[in-house]
Phi, psi and omega in degrees: 000127180274145177278324186252060173266162190261012180286331186089201180258159182267163174307313177303317177292325173294316180292321179297322177298311183295326182291314179301316179298319182294335178275320185279316185301317176299326180291318175301312184292324178297318177298311183296314182298317180289333181290319177294318178298313179299317177301314178293325175298315180297317181300314183294314179296323176299321180289323180293317178293319179301316181296324178293315179299314182295320177296316174299320180296314179299317178299316179291319176302322180293319183294324185269350179254344184258123181286090181255153178266328177202167184238135178222157171285143183230028177133189176290128182058037180218131175231137180243125176269123189244129175253102183261350181238158176208167177270125180248136175246124178239146177277129180271124187257103175225158177283112183233140175295158172060018172053041173282149177246135179246147180237149173248135181253123174247104184275352180239034178281132182290138176288152172291330180224134178290139168265137181209158173233136176261133172249124182207161180263114182230181182245141173229162174260124180225120183055036173089002176226150181278130176232153178271134182210154177280140184244139174245115180049043176084353180258124186295139172288133180290088175220144181270350182282162175259120184263030175305140181065018177271162184227144175238120177217159186246146180279349177221167179274322176211107186214163175261345174225146176178192182240132173254133179248132180240114177245106181267131177239100185250131182232149176218146181295342181275349178257149182284316179226151186293154179268134183244123178229136180236142181213145182220143173211149179256155177230000000 
């Protein structure tokens, strides 16, 4: 048999090639298509996880940067950090030689009004629709995800030490089922 004959290919060879291609091409297309879908699903889940991590970090930063005396619940999905004491510096008025001034420091003097910061799950309007997002002192945390059905809870009603539980329920129209993430930290 010559390799370079001028007869061309036979009908049987052509049909065999088409049959093999009809078997192999759907498998290749299926693998390629499922790879693209998986890539998009992972991309969406990564964005949701990033938003959840950022939100949890902002809440923890608030706990560790605000000088609070105790934490209390202020409603459903609402926690309030309360600073009820402050340091007061008062001038001591005594007759002193050389006209020196002395001060007294009272670190547990009660405030006339408590200072507090609220951490809560609230709603804002974004792109014409309402979404649920976590708020720190009324200001929304910069996240693109909708935190509907998420929960923020405290292990005690009014305490100086405790556990904060964050249960994130994040959904996207491109996912089949919502992403559930849970986090806890102590203070």
